[in-house]
C-alpha positions as CSV (number, residue, x, y, z in Angstrom):
1,X,81.1,99.4,69.7
2,X,80.4,96.5,72.0
3,X,77.2,97.2,73.9
4,X,78.7,95.7,77.1
5,X,81.4,98.4,77.0
6,X,79.1,101.3,76.3
7,X,78.0,103.6,79.2
8,X,74.8,105.4,78.5
9,X,73.3,108.4,80.3
10,X,70.9,106.0,82.0
11,X,73.8,104.0,83.5
12,X,75.4,107.3,84.8
13,X,72.0,108.4,86.3
14,X,71.5,105.0,87.9
15,X,75.1,105.1,89.3
16,X,74.5,108.6,90.8
17,X,71.3,107.4,92.4
18,X,73.1,104.4,94.0
19,X,75.9,106.6,95.3
20,X,73.3,108.9,96.9
21,X,71.5,106.0,98.5
22,X,74.8,104.5,99.7
23,X,76.0,107.7,101.3
24,X,72.5,108.3,102.8
25,X,72.6,104.9,104.5
26,X,76.2,105.1,105.7
27,X,76.5,108.9,106.3
28,X,76.6,108.6,110.1
29,X,78.9,105.5,110.0
30,X,81.4,107.3,107.8
31,X,81.2,110.5,110.0
32,X,81.9,108.5,113.2
33,X,84.8,106.7,111.5
34,X,86.4,109.9,110.4
35,X,86.0,111.1,114.0
36,X,88.0,108.0,115.1
37,X,90.7,108.9,112.6
38,X,90.9,112.4,114.0
39,X,90.8,111.5,117.7
40,X,92.6,108.2,118.0
41,X,96.3,108.2,117.0
42,X,96.1,104.5,116.3
43,X,94.0,105.2,113.2
44,X,95.2,108.5,111.9
45,X,96.4,106.6,108.8
46,X,92.7,106.2,107.9
47,X,92.8,109.5,106.1
48,X,95.4,108.2,103.7
49,X,93.7,104.9,103.0
50,X,90.9,106.1,100.6
51,X,93.4,108.3,98.8
52,X,95.9,105.3,98.3
53,X,92.9,103.1,97.3
54,X,91.9,105.7,94.6
55,X,95.5,105.8,93.3
56,X,95.6,102.0,93.1
57,X,92.3,102.1,91.2
58,X,93.7,104.7,88.9
59,X,96.7,102.4,88.2
60,X,94.1,99.8,87.0
61,X,92.2,102.3,84.8
62,X,93.2,100.8,81.4
63,X,92.2,97.3,82.4
64,X,88.9,98.5,83.9
65,X,88.0,100.5,80.8
66,X,88.6,97.5,78.6
67,X,86.6,95.2,80.9
68,X,83.1,94.5,79.6
69,X,80.2,95.6,81.8
70,X,78.4,92.4,82.7
71,X,76.1,92.7,85.7
72,X,76.0,89.6,87.9
73,X,73.2,88.3,90.1
74,X,75.9,87.1,92.5
75,X,76.2,90.8,93.4
76,X,72.7,90.9,94.7
77,X,73.5,88.0,97.1
78,X,76.5,90.0,98.4
79,X,74.5,93.2,98.6
80,X,71.7,91.6,100.6
81,X,74.3,89.9,102.9
82,X,75.9,93.3,103.5
83,X,72.5,94.9,104.3
84,X,71.7,92.1,106.8
85,X,75.1,92.7,108.4
86,X,74.2,96.4,108.7
87,X,70.8,95.6,110.3
88,X,72.5,93.3,112.8
89,X,75.2,95.9,113.6
90,X,72.6,98.6,113.9
91,X,70.4,96.6,116.3
92,X,73.4,95.6,118.4
93,X,74.8,99.2,118.3
94,X,78.1,97.7,117.0
95,X,80.0,100.2,114.9
96,X,82.6,97.7,113.6
97,X,80.0,95.5,112.1
98,X,78.2,98.4,110.5
99,X,81.5,99.6,109.0
100,X,82.3,96.1,107.6
101,X,78.8,96.0,106.1
102,X,79.6,99.2,104.3
103,X,82.4,97.6,102.3
104,X,80.4,94.4,101.8
105,X,77.5,96.5,100.3
106,X,80.0,98.3,98.2
107,X,81.3,95.0,96.8
108,X,77.7,93.9,96.1
109,X,77.0,97.1,94.2
110,X,80.1,96.7,92.1
111,X,79.4,93.1,91.2
112,X,75.7,93.5,90.6
113,X,76.1,96.6,88.3
114,X,79.5,96.1,86.7
115,X,80.2,92.4,86.9
116,X,82.6,90.0,88.5
117,X,85.4,90.6,86.0
118,X,85.4,94.3,86.9
119,X,85.5,93.5,90.6
120,X,88.5,91.2,90.1
121,X,90.5,94.1,88.6
122,X,89.3,96.4,91.4
123,X,89.8,93.9,94.2
124,X,93.2,95.3,95.5
125,X,91.9,99.0,95.8
126,X,88.7,97.6,97.3
127,X,90.5,95.3,99.7
128,X,92.8,98.1,100.8
129,X,89.8,100.1,102.1
130,X,89.6,97.6,105.0
131,X,92.7,99.2,106.5
132,X,90.6,102.4,107.2
133,X,88.2,100.5,109.6
134,X,89.2,100.8,113.3
135,X,89.4,97.4,115.1
136,X,86.9,96.6,117.8
137,X,88.4,97.2,121.2
138,X,88.2,93.5,122.2
139,X,90.4,92.5,119.2
140,X,92.6,95.5,119.6
141,X,93.4,94.6,123.2
142,X,93.9,90.9,122.3
143,X,96.7,92.1,120.0
144,X,98.1,95.0,122.0
145,X,98.4,93.2,125.4
146,X,100.7,90.4,124.3
147,X,102.8,92.9,122.4
148,X,103.2,95.1,125.5
149,X,104.4,92.1,127.5
150,X,106.8,91.1,124.8
151,X,108.3,94.6,124.4
152,X,108.5,95.0,128.2
153,X,110.2,91.6,128.8
154,X,112.9,92.0,126.2
155,X,113.5,95.7,126.9
156,X,114.2,94.8,130.6
157,X,116.6,92.0,129.4
158,X,118.5,94.6,127.3
159,X,118.6,97.2,130.1
160,X,119.8,94.6,132.6
161,X,122.5,93.4,130.2
162,X,124.0,97.0,130.1
163,X,124.1,97.2,133.9
164,X,120.9,99.1,134.7
165,X,119.0,97.9,137.8
166,X,115.5,97.3,136.6
167,X,112.6,94.9,137.4
168,X,109.4,94.1,135.6
169,X,105.9,93.2,136.6
170,X,103.7,92.5,133.5
171,X,104.0,95.6,131.3
172,X,105.4,97.7,134.2
173,X,109.1,98.5,134.2
174,X,110.5,99.6,137.5
175,X,113.8,101.6,137.7
176,X,115.2,103.1,140.9
177,X,114.1,106.6,139.9
178,X,111.0,106.0,137.9
179,X,108.3,103.5,137.0
180,X,107.5,103.1,133.4
181,X,104.4,101.6,131.8
182,X,104.6,100.0,128.4
183,X,101.4,101.4,127.1
184,X,99.7,100.7,123.8
185,X,101.7,103.4,122.0
186,X,105.0,101.7,123.1
187,X,103.8,98.2,122.3
188,X,104.1,98.6,118.6
189,X,100.4,98.2,117.8
190,X,100.0,101.8,116.8
191,X,102.9,101.9,114.4
192,X,102.2,98.3,113.3
193,X,98.7,99.2,112.0
194,X,99.9,102.3,110.1
195,X,103.1,100.5,108.9
196,X,101.1,97.5,107.7
197,X,98.7,99.8,105.7
198,X,101.6,101.7,104.1
199,X,103.6,98.4,103.7
200,X,101.0,96.8,101.5
201,X,101.0,99.8,99.2
202,X,104.8,100.0,99.2
203,X,105.0,96.2,98.5
204,X,102.6,96.5,95.6
205,X,104.6,99.3,93.9
206,X,108.2,98.1,94.8
207,X,108.1,94.4,94.3
208,X,107.3,92.4,91.2
209,X,106.9,88.8,92.5
210,X,104.1,87.8,94.9
211,X,106.5,86.1,97.2
212,X,108.6,89.3,97.7
213,X,105.4,91.3,98.3
214,X,104.3,88.9,101.0
215,X,107.7,88.9,102.7
216,X,107.8,92.7,102.7
217,X,104.3,93.0,104.2
218,X,105.1,90.4,106.9
219,X,108.3,92.2,107.7
220,X,106.3,95.2,109.0
221,X,105.4,93.1,112.1
222,X,109.0,92.6,113.5
223,X,110.0,96.0,112.3
224,X,107.2,97.7,114.3
225,X,107.9,95.6,117.4
226,X,111.7,96.1,117.3
227,X,111.5,99.8,116.7
228,X,109.2,100.3,119.7
229,X,111.4,98.1,121.9
230,X,114.2,100.5,121.0
231,X,112.0,103.3,122.1
232,X,111.3,101.7,125.5
233,X,115.0,100.9,126.0
234,X,116.0,104.5,125.1
235,X,113.4,105.9,127.5
236,X,114.7,103.6,130.2
237,X,118.4,104.6,129.7
238,X,117.4,108.3,129.7
239,X,115.4,107.9,132.9
240,X,118.3,106.1,134.5
241,X,120.8,108.7,133.6
242,X,118.9,112.0,133.8
243,X,115.8,111.3,135.8
244,X,112.0,111.2,135.3
245,X,111.7,114.5,133.3
246,X,114.0,113.2,130.5
247,X,111.7,110.3,129.8
248,X,108.4,112.2,129.7
249,X,106.8,115.0,127.9
250,X,108.2,116.3,124.6
251,X,110.9,113.6,124.3
252,X,108.3,110.8,124.7
253,X,106.1,112.2,121.9
254,X,109.1,113.2,119.7
255,X,110.5,109.7,120.1
256,X,107.3,108.3,118.8
257,X,107.6,110.2,115.6
258,X,111.3,109.4,115.2
259,X,110.6,105.7,115.8
260,X,107.9,105.6,113.1
261,X,110.3,107.4,110.7
262,X,113.0,104.8,111.5
263,X,110.4,102.0,111.0
264,X,109.6,103.4,107.6
265,X,113.3,103.6,106.7
266,X,113.8,100.0,107.8
267,X,110.8,98.9,105.7
268,X,112.2,100.8,102.6
269,X,115.5,99.1,103.3
270,X,113.9,95.7,103.3
271,X,112.2,96.6,100.1
272,X,115.4,97.6,98.4
273,X,117.2,94.4,99.4
274,X,114.3,92.3,98.2
275,X,114.3,94.2,94.9
276,X,118.0,93.4,94.4
277,X,117.6,89.7,95.2
278,X,117.5,87.8,91.9
279,X,118.3,90.9,89.9
280,X,121.9,90.0,89.1
281,X,120.8,86.6,87.9
282,X,118.3,88.1,85.5
283,X,120.9,90.5,84.2
284,X,123.3,87.5,83.6
285,X,120.6,85.6,81.8
286,X,119.9,88.6,79.5
287,X,123.6,89.1,78.8
288,X,123.9,85.4,77.7
289,X,121.1,85.8,75.2
């Protein structure tokens, strides 16, 4: 047996020690991140991300088992860089930086102990873990605010085109009977973040070519924005026809779930169409052989 592929009891023991040290360093960081997943609907998909990453890793198991274990000193550089990022984040009391450092340190541990070849095969599951990290509020607002203005602007255009008297100031939509605010939840940012995370996994499993995978992932952006614009337009129509109560409370929350389900259906539809593109040509090529 190749010594590079053998895993001794000392390797297992050293691995367990590293896991304990890693969890000890990042215990509070992980705990607070899980708290964000629980309390902030924008990041509730965070619970699924580690599970999907583990499944992606499981899909790579045969390649990983056959990959020689060849520790690399480059991993030490990545590891030290991650620890420096952690110290900076800790001193600045900046959770996002500390969370990023956690994944940088993880990459350093993998490369320094298992090698660069191993990390290349595990790169997709590793990279997918970044979806579980909540964005800093400054970056979140920089994305959400333009989306709110965009959704509000075109929702008003549609409402006016069907004869509803409505005006807009920024992200505020004013109807005769009610004033609606296009909040973060209606901007598409919430469903976009969840849809993007799920879209990457769906693209990986459903598409064979890299081009189609990229197209499918990019399609999550217009799908999320369009679906939430429909939500705002529907809310405006109901408010116009039936008053304020019809646009609030249960309907508003239920509409959010329906819109996300519709977004997923649209994403799956795009995936099916992409899968069929080029399929007939391949079948003809096979029949001509």
